[in-house]
C-alpha positions as CSV (number, residue, x, y, z in Angstrom):
1,M,-0.3,-0.1,0.1
2,K,2.9,2.5,-1.6
3,G,2.1,5.7,-0.1
4,K,0.3,5.2,2.8
5,D,0.6,4.9,6.7
6,M,-0.9,1.6,8.1
7,F,-0.8,1.0,11.9
8,T,1.3,-1.7,12.3
9,P,0.4,-3.1,16.1
10,V,3.5,-4.1,17.5
11,S,4.7,-4.5,21.5
12,R,7.6,-3.3,22.7
13,V,9.7,-3.9,26.1
14,L,12.7,-2.8,26.6
15,I,15.5,-4.6,28.9
16,G,18.7,-3.2,30.1
17,A,20.5,-1.9,32.4
18,P,19.1,0.0,35.3
19,G,18.0,2.9,34.5
20,H,19.1,3.5,31.0
21,T,16.4,5.0,28.5
22,Y,16.2,4.4,24.9
23,K,14.1,7.0,22.6
24,Y,12.1,5.4,19.5
25,L,9.0,6.8,17.5
26,N,9.0,10.0,19.3
27,T,8.7,8.1,22.7
28,R,11.2,7.8,25.6
29,L,11.4,3.9,26.6
30,F,12.5,3.0,30.0
31,T,14.6,-0.6,30.7
32,I,12.7,-3.2,32.9
33,P,15.8,-3.7,34.2
34,W,17.9,-7.0,33.8
35,P,19.9,-8.4,37.5
36,A,23.2,-5.8,38.1
37,S,25.1,-6.1,41.1
38,G,24.4,-3.4,43.2
39,A,20.8,-2.8,42.0
40,G,18.4,-4.9,44.0
41,V,15.9,-5.5,41.2
42,R,13.1,-7.2,42.0
43,Y,10.8,-8.4,40.1
44,C,7.0,-9.5,40.2
45,D,7.4,-13.1,38.5
46,D,10.1,-15.7,38.3
47,E,9.1,-16.1,34.5
48,V,10.2,-12.5,34.4
49,A,13.4,-13.0,36.1
50,R,14.3,-15.5,34.3
51,A,13.3,-13.8,31.0
52,C,15.0,-10.4,32.1
53,Q,18.2,-13.4,33.0
54,A,18.8,-14.7,30.0
55,V,18.7,-11.0,27.6
56,K,21.2,-9.9,30.0
57,D,23.3,-13.4,29.2
58,L,22.6,-13.4,25.7
59,N,23.9,-9.6,26.3
60,D,27.5,-10.3,27.4
61,Y,27.9,-12.9,25.0
62,L,27.3,-10.1,22.1
63,C,29.3,-8.4,24.0
64,V,32.5,-10.1,24.3
65,E,31.7,-11.4,20.2
66,A,31.3,-7.9,19.3
67,E,34.8,-6.7,20.7
68,R,36.4,-10.0,19.4
69,C,35.3,-9.1,16.2
70,L,36.0,-5.5,16.4
71,T,39.9,-5.8,17.9
72,R,40.6,-8.7,14.8
73,R,38.9,-6.4,12.2
74,E,40.8,-3.2,13.0
75,G,44.2,-5.2,14.3
76,A,43.5,-6.5,10.6
77,Q,43.6,-2.7,9.3
78,S,46.3,-1.4,11.6
79,T,49.8,-1.0,10.2
80,A,52.4,-1.6,12.4
81,E,51.5,0.4,15.5
82,T,53.3,-1.4,18.1
83,T,53.7,0.7,21.1
84,A,51.8,-0.9,24.0
85,S,49.8,3.1,25.0
86,V,48.7,3.0,21.6
87,T,47.2,-0.8,21.9
88,R,45.3,-0.2,25.2
89,E,43.9,3.0,23.8
90,K,42.4,0.9,20.6
91,E,41.3,-1.9,23.5
92,R,39.6,0.7,25.9
93,E,37.9,2.2,22.6
94,A,36.8,-1.5,21.0
95,N,35.6,-2.0,24.4
96,N,33.1,1.2,24.8
97,R,32.0,0.9,21.4
98,T,30.7,-2.8,22.0
99,V,29.0,-2.6,25.0
100,F,25.5,-3.0,24.7
101,N,23.0,-1.9,27.7
102,V,19.9,-2.0,26.4
103,T,17.3,-4.9,24.4
104,L,14.5,-3.4,22.2
105,L,11.7,-6.4,21.7
106,N,9.5,-5.8,19.6
107,Y,6.6,-8.4,19.0
108,M,4.1,-8.4,16.2
109,D,1.1,-11.1,15.2
110,P,1.0,-11.0,11.5
111,A,-1.8,-13.6,11.4
112,G,-4.8,-11.1,10.7
113,M,-2.7,-8.5,8.7
114,S,-3.1,-9.5,4.7
115,Y,-1.2,-6.3,3.6
116,L,2.2,-7.2,4.8
117,K,4.7,-8.1,2.2
118,E,7.2,-11.4,2.3
119,E,11.1,-10.4,3.7
120,P,12.9,-10.9,1.0
121,Y,16.4,-11.3,2.5
122,F,16.1,-14.3,4.7
123,G,13.2,-16.1,4.4
124,M,11.5,-15.1,7.8
125,G,7.5,-14.8,5.9
126,R,5.5,-11.6,6.1
127,T,6.9,-8.8,7.8
128,A,5.8,-5.4,8.5
129,V,9.5,-3.6,9.3
130,S,12.0,-5.0,6.8
131,W,15.4,-4.4,7.8
132,H,16.7,-0.4,8.2
133,H,19.1,1.4,9.8
134,D,18.3,3.5,13.0
135,E,19.2,7.1,12.5
136,N,20.0,7.3,16.4
137,L,23.5,4.6,16.2
138,V,27.0,6.6,16.2
139,D,28.7,5.7,13.4
140,R,30.6,2.0,12.8
141,S,28.8,1.1,16.0
142,P,27.8,-2.5,16.2
143,V,24.0,-3.8,16.2
144,A,22.9,-7.1,17.8
145,V,19.4,-7.8,15.3
């Protein structure tokens, strides 16, 4: 339906480090905090606690992988920079660029939406939103999808 704005019924939840927020579609979202030392996070339900822990565990894994990939890529691109201070600075910069502190989860049930198009790249079925770039990102920052 080219040229028409369509309402897409999507549920969203932001899970992340306690106190963090994210502005998405002109709305400020506040995190449901994942477990963090010293934060005293309490949940209303054990299932919510387990889900938040699972998201944090995945986040921790993605942080390690993103830093490893970024360090390897930048190491391959760098010339013969051998001083320890330059190496430490590059490691610090890579770590700062690979810390994911929030996870935005979108859920949509496409069953009753006949106007959706097939996702063209990965065979994921009908989708309301295809792959896109978030304008709020810092250049060259990694994004886990």
